[in-house]
C-alpha positions as CSV (number, residue, x, y, z in Angstrom):
1,X,-61.3,45.7,6.4
2,X,-57.6,46.3,6.0
3,X,-57.8,50.1,5.5
4,X,-56.1,50.8,8.8
5,X,-53.4,49.1,10.8
6,X,-53.4,45.3,10.7
7,X,-54.6,43.7,13.9
8,X,-53.0,40.7,15.5
9,X,-55.7,38.4,14.2
10,X,-55.2,39.7,10.6
11,X,-51.4,39.1,10.9
12,X,-52.0,35.6,12.2
13,X,-54.3,34.8,9.3
14,X,-51.7,36.0,6.8
15,X,-49.1,33.8,8.5
16,X,-51.4,30.8,8.7
17,X,-52.3,31.2,5.0
18,X,-48.7,31.4,4.0
19,X,-47.7,28.4,6.1
20,X,-50.6,26.3,4.6
21,X,-49.8,27.2,1.0
22,X,-46.1,26.6,1.5
23,X,-46.7,23.2,3.2
24,X,-49.1,22.1,0.4
25,X,-46.6,23.1,-2.3
26,X,-43.7,21.5,-0.5
27,X,-45.6,18.2,0.0
28,X,-46.4,18.2,-3.7
29,X,-42.7,18.9,-4.6
30,X,-41.6,16.0,-2.4
31,X,-44.0,13.7,-4.2
32,X,-42.6,14.9,-7.5
33,X,-39.0,14.5,-6.3
34,X,-39.7,11.0,-5.1
35,X,-41.3,10.1,-8.4
36,X,-38.3,11.7,-10.3
37,X,-35.6,10.4,-7.9
38,X,-33.7,8.8,-10.8
39,X,-34.1,11.8,-13.1
40,X,-31.4,14.2,-14.1
41,X,-29.9,16.6,-11.6
42,X,-31.2,19.6,-13.6
43,X,-34.8,18.3,-13.3
44,X,-34.4,17.8,-9.6
45,X,-33.2,21.4,-9.3
46,X,-36.0,22.6,-11.4
47,X,-38.6,21.0,-9.1
48,X,-36.9,22.6,-6.1
49,X,-36.8,26.1,-7.7
50,X,-40.3,25.7,-9.0
51,X,-41.6,24.7,-5.6
52,X,-40.0,27.7,-4.0
53,X,-41.6,30.1,-6.5
54,X,-44.9,28.3,-6.5
55,X,-45.1,28.6,-2.7
56,X,-44.6,32.3,-2.9
57,X,-47.1,32.7,-5.7
58,X,-49.7,30.6,-3.9
59,X,-49.3,32.5,-0.7
60,X,-49.5,35.9,-2.4
61,X,-52.7,35.0,-4.3
62,X,-54.3,33.4,-1.3
63,X,-53.6,36.4,0.9
64,X,-54.9,38.8,-1.9
65,X,-58.1,36.8,-2.1
66,X,-58.6,37.0,1.7
67,X,-58.1,40.8,1.4
68,X,-61.2,41.0,-0.8
69,X,-59.4,43.1,-3.5
70,X,-61.4,43.9,-6.7
71,X,-61.6,41.3,-9.4
72,X,-59.7,43.6,-11.8
73,X,-56.8,44.0,-9.3
74,X,-56.7,40.3,-8.7
75,X,-56.5,39.5,-12.5
76,X,-53.8,42.1,-13.0
77,X,-51.8,40.8,-10.0
78,X,-52.2,37.2,-11.1
79,X,-51.1,38.0,-14.6
80,X,-48.0,39.8,-13.3
81,X,-47.2,36.9,-11.0
82,X,-47.7,34.2,-13.6
83,X,-45.6,36.0,-16.3
84,X,-42.8,36.8,-13.9
85,X,-42.9,33.2,-12.6
86,X,-42.7,31.6,-16.0
87,X,-39.9,33.9,-17.2
88,X,-38.0,33.4,-14.0
89,X,-38.3,29.7,-14.1
90,X,-37.3,29.6,-17.8
91,X,-34.2,31.8,-17.1
92,X,-33.3,29.6,-14.1
93,X,-33.7,26.5,-16.2
94,X,-31.6,27.8,-19.1
95,X,-28.8,29.0,-16.8
96,X,-28.6,26.2,-14.2
97,X,-29.4,23.2,-16.5
98,X,-26.6,24.2,-18.9
99,X,-24.1,24.6,-16.0
100,X,-25.2,21.4,-14.4
101,X,-25.0,19.5,-17.7
102,X,-21.5,20.9,-18.3
103,X,-20.3,20.0,-14.8
104,X,-21.8,16.6,-14.8
105,X,-20.4,15.9,-18.3
106,X,-16.9,16.8,-17.1
107,X,-17.2,14.5,-14.2
108,X,-18.6,11.7,-16.3
109,X,-15.8,12.0,-18.8
110,X,-13.2,12.0,-16.0
111,X,-14.8,8.9,-14.4
112,X,-14.7,7.1,-17.8
113,X,-11.0,8.0,-18.2
114,X,-10.3,6.7,-14.8
115,X,-12.1,3.4,-15.6
116,X,-9.9,3.2,-18.7
117,X,-6.8,3.5,-16.6
118,X,-5.9,7.1,-17.5
119,X,-4.7,9.9,-15.2
120,X,-7.2,12.8,-15.1
121,X,-5.7,16.3,-15.4
122,X,-7.1,19.1,-13.1
123,X,-9.9,21.0,-14.7
124,X,-12.7,23.4,-13.7
125,X,-15.9,21.4,-13.7
126,X,-18.2,24.4,-13.0
127,X,-19.6,25.0,-9.5
128,X,-17.4,24.8,-6.4
129,X,-18.9,21.5,-5.2
130,X,-18.3,19.9,-8.7
131,X,-14.8,21.4,-8.8
132,X,-14.1,19.8,-5.4
133,X,-15.4,16.5,-6.6
134,X,-13.3,16.7,-9.7
135,X,-10.2,17.4,-7.6
136,X,-11.0,14.2,-5.7
137,X,-11.3,12.3,-9.0
138,X,-7.9,13.7,-10.1
139,X,-6.3,12.5,-6.8
140,X,-8.0,9.1,-7.1
141,X,-6.8,8.7,-10.7
142,X,-3.2,9.4,-9.6
143,X,-3.4,7.0,-6.7
144,X,-4.9,4.3,-8.9
145,X,-2.1,4.9,-11.5
146,X,0.5,4.5,-8.8
147,X,-1.2,1.4,-7.5
148,X,-1.4,-0.2,-11.0
149,X,2.3,0.6,-11.5
150,X,3.2,-1.0,-8.2
151,X,1.0,-4.1,-9.0
152,X,2.7,-4.4,-12.4
153,X,6.1,-4.1,-10.8
154,X,5.2,-6.8,-8.2
155,X,3.7,-9.0,-10.8
156,X,6.9,-8.8,-12.9
157,X,9.0,-9.5,-9.8
158,X,6.7,-12.4,-9.0
159,X,7.1,-13.9,-12.5
160,X,10.9,-13.4,-12.4
161,X,11.1,-14.9,-8.9
162,X,9.2,-18.0,-10.0
163,X,11.4,-18.3,-13.0
164,X,14.5,-18.1,-10.8
165,X,13.2,-20.5,-8.2
166,X,12.3,-23.0,-11.0
167,X,15.9,-22.7,-12.3
168,X,17.4,-22.9,-8.8
169,X,15.5,-26.0,-8.0
170,X,15.9,-27.6,-11.4
171,X,19.7,-27.3,-11.3
172,X,20.4,-29.5,-8.2
173,X,17.5,-31.8,-9.1
174,X,19.1,-32.4,-12.5
175,X,22.4,-33.1,-10.8
176,X,20.8,-35.5,-8.4
177,X,19.1,-37.3,-11.3
178,X,22.3,-37.6,-13.3
179,X,24.3,-39.0,-10.3
180,X,21.6,-41.4,-9.3
181,X,21.4,-42.7,-12.9
182,X,25.2,-43.1,-12.9
183,X,24.9,-45.1,-9.6
184,X,22.2,-47.2,-11.1
185,X,24.2,-47.9,-14.2
186,X,27.2,-48.6,-12.1
187,X,29.4,-46.1,-14.0
188,X,30.2,-43.8,-11.0
189,X,33.9,-43.6,-10.5
190,X,33.5,-43.0,-6.8
191,X,30.2,-44.2,-5.3
192,X,30.9,-42.6,-1.9
193,X,31.7,-39.3,-3.4
194,X,28.5,-39.4,-5.5
195,X,26.5,-40.2,-2.4
196,X,28.0,-37.3,-0.6
197,X,27.3,-35.0,-3.5
198,X,23.7,-36.2,-3.7
199,X,23.3,-35.6,0.0
200,X,24.7,-32.1,-0.4
201,X,22.3,-31.2,-3.2
202,X,19.4,-32.6,-1.2
203,X,20.5,-30.3,1.6
204,X,20.5,-27.4,-0.9
205,X,17.0,-28.1,-2.1
206,X,15.8,-28.6,1.5
207,X,17.3,-25.3,2.6
208,X,15.6,-23.6,-0.3
209,X,12.2,-25.1,0.6
210,X,12.7,-24.1,4.2
211,X,13.4,-20.5,3.1
212,X,10.3,-20.5,1.0
213,X,8.2,-21.7,3.9
214,X,9.7,-19.2,6.2
215,X,9.1,-16.4,3.8
216,X,5.5,-17.5,3.2
217,X,4.8,-17.3,7.0
218,X,6.4,-13.9,7.2
219,X,4.5,-12.4,4.3
220,X,1.2,-14.0,5.3
221,X,1.4,-12.7,8.8
222,X,1.1,-16.2,10.3
223,X,4.5,-16.1,12.0
224,X,4.1,-16.2,15.8
225,X,7.1,-14.8,17.6
226,X,8.0,-16.4,21.0
227,X,9.4,-13.3,22.7
228,X,11.7,-13.5,25.7
229,X,14.5,-11.5,27.2
230,X,17.6,-12.6,25.3
231,X,21.3,-11.8,25.4
232,X,22.6,-10.4,22.1
233,X,26.0,-12.0,22.6
234,X,24.4,-15.4,22.7
235,X,22.5,-14.8,19.5
236,X,25.5,-13.6,17.6
237,X,27.7,-16.4,18.9
238,X,25.2,-19.0,17.7
239,X,25.0,-17.3,14.3
240,X,28.8,-17.2,14.0
241,X,29.0,-20.9,14.8
242,X,26.6,-21.7,11.9
243,X,28.8,-19.9,9.4
244,X,32.2,-20.5,10.8
245,X,33.0,-23.4,8.5
246,X,32.1,-21.5,5.4
247,X,34.1,-18.5,6.6
248,X,37.2,-20.7,7.4
249,X,37.0,-22.2,3.9
250,X,37.4,-18.8,2.4
251,X,39.9,-17.5,4.9
252,X,37.4,-14.9,6.2
253,X,37.6,-13.9,9.9
254,X,34.6,-12.8,11.9
255,X,35.3,-10.2,14.6
256,X,32.9,-8.7,17.2
257,X,32.7,-5.2,18.6
258,X,30.3,-3.8,21.2
259,X,28.2,-7.0,21.3
260,X,28.5,-7.6,25.0
261,X,26.0,-6.3,27.6
262,X,22.9,-5.9,25.3
263,X,19.5,-7.3,26.2
264,X,16.3,-7.2,24.2
265,X,12.9,-8.8,23.9
266,X,12.9,-11.0,20.8
267,X,12.3,-14.5,19.5
268,X,15.8,-16.0,19.9
269,X,15.3,-18.6,17.1
270,X,14.1,-16.1,14.5
271,X,16.5,-13.4,15.4
272,X,19.5,-15.8,15.3
273,X,18.4,-16.8,11.9
274,X,18.3,-13.2,10.7
275,X,21.8,-12.5,12.0
276,X,23.0,-15.7,10.6
277,X,21.6,-14.8,7.2
278,X,23.4,-11.5,7.3
279,X,26.7,-13.2,8.3
280,X,26.3,-15.9,5.6
281,X,25.7,-13.3,3.0
282,X,28.8,-11.3,4.1
283,X,30.9,-14.5,4.2
284,X,29.8,-15.4,0.7
285,X,30.7,-12.0,-0.8
286,X,33.5,-10.7,1.3
287,X,36.9,-10.8,-0.4
288,X,38.9,-13.9,0.6
289,X,41.3,-13.4,3.5
290,X,39.4,-10.3,4.9
291,X,37.6,-9.7,8.1
292,X,33.8,-9.3,8.8
293,X,32.9,-7.1,11.7
294,X,29.7,-7.6,13.7
295,X,29.0,-4.7,16.0
296,X,26.1,-3.2,18.0
297,X,25.2,0.1,19.6
298,X,22.1,1.6,21.2
299,X,20.3,4.7,20.0
300,X,18.8,7.4,22.1
301,X,15.2,6.1,21.3
302,X,15.9,2.8,23.1
303,X,16.6,0.9,19.9
304,X,19.5,-1.5,19.3
305,X,21.4,-1.4,16.0
306,X,23.2,-4.6,14.9
307,X,25.4,-4.2,11.9
308,X,27.5,-6.6,9.7
309,X,30.4,-5.0,7.9
310,X,32.5,-6.6,5.2
311,X,35.1,-5.3,2.8
312,X,33.3,-6.2,-0.3
313,X,32.2,-3.8,-3.0
314,X,28.5,-4.3,-2.2
315,X,25.9,-3.2,-4.8
316,X,25.3,0.0,-6.8
317,X,23.7,2.8,-4.9
318,X,20.7,2.6,-7.3
319,X,20.2,-1.0,-6.2
320,X,20.2,-0.4,-2.4
321,X,16.5,-0.2,-2.2
322,X,16.1,-3.6,-3.9
323,X,18.6,-5.5,-1.7
324,X,16.0,-6.9,0.6
325,X,13.4,-7.7,-2.1
326,X,12.3,-11.3,-2.6
327,X,14.5,-13.0,-5.2
328,X,16.4,-9.9,-6.2
329,X,20.0,-10.1,-7.4
330,X,22.5,-7.6,-8.5
331,X,23.3,-9.7,-11.6
332,X,21.5,-12.2,-13.7
333,X,23.9,-15.0,-13.3
334,X,22.1,-17.6,-11.1
335,X,24.2,-20.6,-10.3
336,X,23.0,-22.5,-7.3
337,X,26.2,-24.3,-6.5
338,X,28.7,-21.5,-7.3
339,X,30.9,-21.1,-4.3
340,X,31.4,-17.4,-4.6
341,X,29.6,-14.4,-6.0
342,X,30.7,-11.1,-7.3
343,X,28.2,-8.9,-5.6
344,X,25.7,-8.9,-2.7
345,X,22.6,-10.5,-4.1
346,X,20.5,-11.8,-1.3
347,X,21.8,-15.3,-1.4
348,X,22.6,-17.1,1.8
349,X,24.9,-20.0,2.2
350,X,25.3,-22.3,-0.8
351,X,21.8,-22.2,-2.1
352,X,20.7,-19.4,-4.5
353,X,17.0,-18.8,-4.0
354,X,17.7,-15.1,-3.3
355,X,15.6,-15.3,-0.2
356,X,18.1,-14.7,2.6
357,X,17.9,-11.0,3.0
358,X,14.2,-10.9,2.3
359,X,13.8,-13.3,5.3
360,X,16.0,-10.9,7.3
361,X,13.7,-8.0,6.6
362,X,10.6,-10.1,7.4
363,X,11.9,-11.2,10.7
364,X,13.1,-7.8,11.7
365,X,9.9,-6.1,10.7
366,X,7.9,-8.7,12.6
367,X,9.9,-7.6,15.7
368,X,9.0,-4.0,15.0
369,X,12.4,-3.0,13.5
370,X,13.9,-2.0,10.2
371,X,16.8,-3.0,7.9
372,X,19.2,-0.8,6.0
373,X,22.1,-1.2,3.6
374,X,24.9,1.4,3.0
375,X,28.3,1.9,1.6
376,X,30.8,3.0,4.3
377,X,34.4,3.9,4.1
378,X,35.5,0.4,5.2
379,X,33.3,-1.5,2.8
380,X,29.6,-2.5,2.7
381,X,27.3,-2.6,5.8
382,X,24.0,-4.3,6.4
383,X,22.3,-3.3,9.6
384,X,19.1,-4.1,11.5
385,X,17.5,-1.8,14.1
386,X,15.4,-3.4,16.8
387,X,13.4,-2.0,19.8
388,X,15.1,-3.1,23.0
389,X,12.0,-3.1,25.1
390,X,8.8,-5.1,24.6
391,X,7.4,-4.1,21.2
392,X,4.0,-2.4,20.9
393,X,1.1,-4.7,20.4
394,X,0.6,-3.6,16.8
395,X,4.2,-4.6,16.0
396,X,4.0,-8.0,17.4
397,X,3.5,-11.0,15.1
């Protein structure tokens, strides 16, 4: 039948036979894979490889039967195919399963180390896909380690902050308690002075609570800015008025330069508070009898820079990055009622919660701006950079 050239019908029969055999073997392989879907990767690969070989074997045997070859030739061909298939599958199993187990084992050990908090070192897992996956695990372990370090740092800062806040609140409250007991026992030498002192300490505690509330709204994102077109000179003038008495008490003068003629979209109340906090911080730490300079200039990118310069020593260069952190101080001495301080520490006014500059950063960032601190030839400068125009929607609070 097939001694001469194959006819179109014969070729079609061979193709049809091959398609049918391949479809049957593939369907069987899919059933096995579904049944073994939770099995090892090596077993899944063995099923796929076995199905590929089995489809070829079945197709060849079926076509040979259709060609009516002799029984002897069919037995010989079948024996060759079976032996070759078994040996090929065994070799594939030994080579691939070992590589798969080694690669999966490397990935498993790396995943366990990540779960234990370790940083995974780069290593060759085996195949390219496994190497790529292991590289992702290495990157993930490094990011998790950085995140854990940051969480530990923030948690330590939070515990220290609460300890400082507790101390700062306890000190004026203890004073209030002592003075009220003296008034009750009628042993106060000057009742009016005691009443004024109590009122001052109550104002201190109230200011600290207000700062805490303001900071919570900034950090939680619940602050809603009421933006309008404001005149920078008006904001600075209002802020100067708020700190003028404290400045006069220390013989500190406040001068202005380049403030006139600047307009920007901002919340006047919040921005006045931010500028006031910068001024109060400068007044508190500027050397007595010196001058504080408030200046402003525009940048080419339509941003306005407002800076407060005092002639104090500021903080160490290594501490500049912490200056606007919540509760941070350059020294550990925390006295709420101390009239003066030796270094810039984030305090504002007479209360020592260490929140003033953190509030400045929160307000400025809510406006889409940024804050900086730097040592300059004339002293120490704190600056805020704000967009002059209406801020993008993502930067609005």
